[in-house]
N, C-alpha and C positions, 0 to 999 in steps of 0.2 A: 504493500500500500504506500502511496506517495505521502510526503510530509507537508507539502504546501500546494494549495490550489491558487493559480494565478488567473486573474480575470481581467479582461479588456474593459476598462472603466470609462471609455469615451462617452458613454451614455450620461454620465454625471454632468457633462458640459452641455447637454441638450435639454430642450423644453420637454416636460413630461407629457407624453401621449401614451397610447396603449403599449407600445414596444418598450419604452423607457420604464413604464410602470412594472412590466414583466421583469425587467432586469433588476430594478431596485428591490422588489419583493423576493425574488429568487436569491439574491445575494444575502439578504437579511436571514432567510431561512437556512441557507447553506452554512452560514456562519454559526448557527445554533447546532445544526446536525453534525457538523465536522468537529465540534468541540469534544465530543465523547471519544473520538479517535485521535485527539491531539494533533489534528491537521490544521495548519495555519491557512488563513484566507488573506490574499494580498490583491488589492485593486490597483492596477497600473493605470494611471490617469494623465491626461494632458495638464499643463500648468494653469490653464484658464478655468478650472472648475471652482465652484464655490466651496467654502469650507464645509465639510461633512463629517459626521461622527457616527459610524455604524459599529455597534458593539461586536467585539471579537474580530474586527476587520482592520487590517493595516492599509492605509491610503498612501500610495507611493506615486508622487508626481515626477514625471520624467520628461526631459526635453523642453524645447521652446516652441515647437510647432503645435498646430491645432488641426481639428477636422480630419479630412481624409489623409492629408500629408502626415499627420501624427500617427494615424492608424496603420498606414501602409509603409512608412519609412522609419519614423522614430521608434515606434513600438516594436517592430520585428528586430530592429538593430539592437535594442536593449535586451530582448529575449535571447537572441543569439549570443550576445556578449556574456550574458549571465547563465547560459545553458538552461533556459526555461523551456520546458516541453509541455504540450497538452494545454495550451492557453484556452480558457473558456470565453467564448464570445456569444453574448446573449441578444444581440440586436442585428441579425441578418448577415452582416459582413465580418470577415476576419482578415488578418494580414496574409496576402497571397505568398509572401516569401517564407512563411513558416509551414512546416509539415506537422501533421498530428494535431491540428486544431480541433477543439470541441466547439460546435457552432449551432446556434438556434436560428433557423430560417423560418420566420413567421408566416410568410406567404411569398408567392412569386407574382404579385399583382403587376409589377413592372412589365413582365412579359405577357401577362394575360390582358392587361389594359394599357398598352403602350402610349396611347394618345394622351393619357393623364400625366405623362412625365416628359421632361426635356429630352432632346436627342442625345445630349452628352450623358445624362444619367442613365438612359436606357442602355447605351453601349457599355458604360462603366459597369452597371449592375450585371449585364449579361456575361461579360468577359470574366469579371472578378468572381461571380458566383460559380461559374463553371469550373474555374481553377480551384476554388474553395471546396467544391464537392469532391474533386479528385484527391485533394490533399488531406481532407478531414479525417480524424480518427472516429469521432462520433457526430452524427447529424441528428438534430432534434427539430420538431415542428409542433404547432399547437393544436392540430386537429387531424383526423384521418383524411379529411377533404384536402388539406394542404399536403399531407404525406403523399397522397395519390398523385397530385399535380406535380410535386417535386420529383418523385421517382419516375414518372412517365416522361417528364421533360428532360431529365439528366440521365435516364437509363441506368438508374441505380436501385438497389433493393435493401438499403441499410438505414432508412430513416425511422426514427422512433418518435411516437406521438407523446407529448407531455402537455396537458391542457393548462390553461391559465387558471387563476384563482380569484377569490373575492373576499377572503378573510381579512384583508387589510382594512376593509370597511366594517365588517361585522364586529371585529374586536374593539372598535373604537366607540366611545360614548360621545355622540354629538349633541350639542345643544340646539334645539330647533329654533330657527329665526322666524320672525313674522313675515308674512307674505301679503302684498297688496291685492292679490287676486287668487282665490283658492279654487277656482274652477277653470282649469287649463290643461292642455296637452303639452307634454314635454319631449324635447329631443336634445341629445347630448352627443358631442363629437367634434372633431376638427372639420371645418366646413370646406372639405375638398370634394372633387367630382364624384369619387366612388361612394361617398356618404349619402349622396342623392338628396340633400336637404331642400333642393328646389321642388321636390315632390311635396314637401310640407307647405311650401309657399303657394304652390298651385292649388293644393287642397284648401288652404286658408282663404284663397280668393273666392272659391265657390261655397265657402261656409263662413260668412261674415259674422254669424251668431256664435261661433266657437272661438276660443282664445288659445294662442300657442306661445310657448316660450322656448327659445333655442339657446343652448349653452355651448360655447366654443369660439375659437378664433375664426375670423373671416378669411378663408383661403382664396387663392387666385380664381377658383371656379366661380366665385361670387362677385367678381370684379364688375360685372355688368348688371348687377341686381340693384334696383332702387329699394333700399331698406325702409324708406319712409312711406312708401305707397300703401302699405298694409297696416291699418290701425289695430288689427287683431293679432299681430305678430310682434313679439318683443325679443330682440337679440340681446342677451345678457353678457356676452363675451365670456371671459374667465371669471369664475366665482370661487369663493372659499369652500372648504369641505363642509362647513356647517350650513352654508346656503344651499349647496348641492343636496345635502341630506334632506333639508326642508322641501326642496323642489321635488325630489323623488317621492317623498312620503305623502305629499299633498296633491300630486298630479292626478288628474282624472284618468289619465293613461299615458304611457310612454310610447312614442312612435320612433321606430328604427327602420328607415327606408333604404338602408345600404344595399348597393348593388354587388359588392364583393367584400369578403372578409376572410381572414385566416382563422379567426376564432369568433369574434363578435362579443366583446366584453361588456359594453354599455347595458344591454338587457339584463345581464347577470347582476350588475351593480344596482340597477333599478329594482329588481326583485329583492335583492338582499336588503335594500334600504326601505322596503315597504310598499313599492308600487304594486298594485293588485291587478292591473291590466297592462299587457305589453303587446303592441301591434308591431309586427316585424316582417321584413321581406321574406317572401317564399323562395328562399335559396337553400341549396343543399347543406351548407355548413351549419346554418342555424337549426335545421331539423336534427342534425347530428348532435349538437350541443344541448338543445332545449326540448327536443321531442314535441309532445303535444301541450307543453306549458304555455306557449305563446299563441297569439291570434295572428295568423299569417295573411298577407295580402300581396298582390302583384305589384312590385315597385315601379312598373312601367304603365300602370293603368290607374288613373285617379278614381275611377268608379269602383275599383276593387276594395279600397279602404272604406269607401262609402257604404259598401255592402256589409262589412263586418263590424263597423264601429258602433252600431246600434245593439249588437248582440255578441259582445266579446266574451272570451273565456276568462272567468275570474280565477286568479291564481290562488290555490288553497295554501294553508299553512304547511301541510305535508309536502306539497310540491316545492315550496320555498325552502324548507329544511333539507329536502333531498338534494337540491342543487347546491346549497351552501356547503353541505357535507361532502359532496362529490368533487367540487372544484375548489381546492385549497392550494395555497402557495407551498404549504409543507409537502403535500403530495408531489407537486411539480419539482420542487428542489430536491426532495429525497430521491426521486427517480434519476435526475441528472447526476446527483452526487454518487449514487451507487455505480453508475456507468463510468464516471471519470476518475473516481478515487481508488478503483481496484488496482 
């Protein structure tokens, strides 16, 4: 068994979305699991990260570069110099100059939905991921849907599914904040093309008597949207955890119109925080993760949501408990740990 697990900590310099959330929570849980075996956890990070303190984890800042240059030049140079093998990479990419990487590839949306990305990033991702697949020791992904896509694309058969978790929310005691409007439908996520929040806007246009709140940064896909034209839609931007808890708990329903996901974490967060009705896109991966717990609609047909919004499935306490117990960061981290620490 190894004595130290080294982790690519570039994610600490990035804004937290689903991928960075995955990395943060897995590191925290691995640091707990590894303690019983006296295995040290070291996060190798660029110098521009904010000061962080993760229990049982050593933060090692290296080099002066940032971003991809740090990940592809500075980080592998340091690993080779210090004879570090089996680097754990939790956010899709790993240094291509290193062999034996352990890597989590959340999805291959760049290849599946190329028009949503710049030409440079498409080429970069395609080449680098192909090299990473060949050199990796262990490859993980967050759903059987993504596993199937990755294996068929790269003609490999060694991808392991490790689901995301939601216990980071369940374990915390949030203070509920007051809300100006308690009758609303909620959507949460980064406002990019694949999240399909324009569906919510189109639905709101035809239902002026309903009220909608959208949480998340306004991405490039919304550059041509007139945010002021709909009086029944409120864009909240980024909110605190306490505010998000109150929104989830008080929402009439949660709407998740995404066209493509590797896992699809927001519905799980909504259910864990008390949302009793979740309307979600009728796509393969969400059926895998949630089964019959959600109320599904066609994300390309406005009439589809109209048909189900009046008679939604009400999520029971048993269904909520089953999902919370099934999808935990401890399970995710423990599976990865057992594969890389042997």
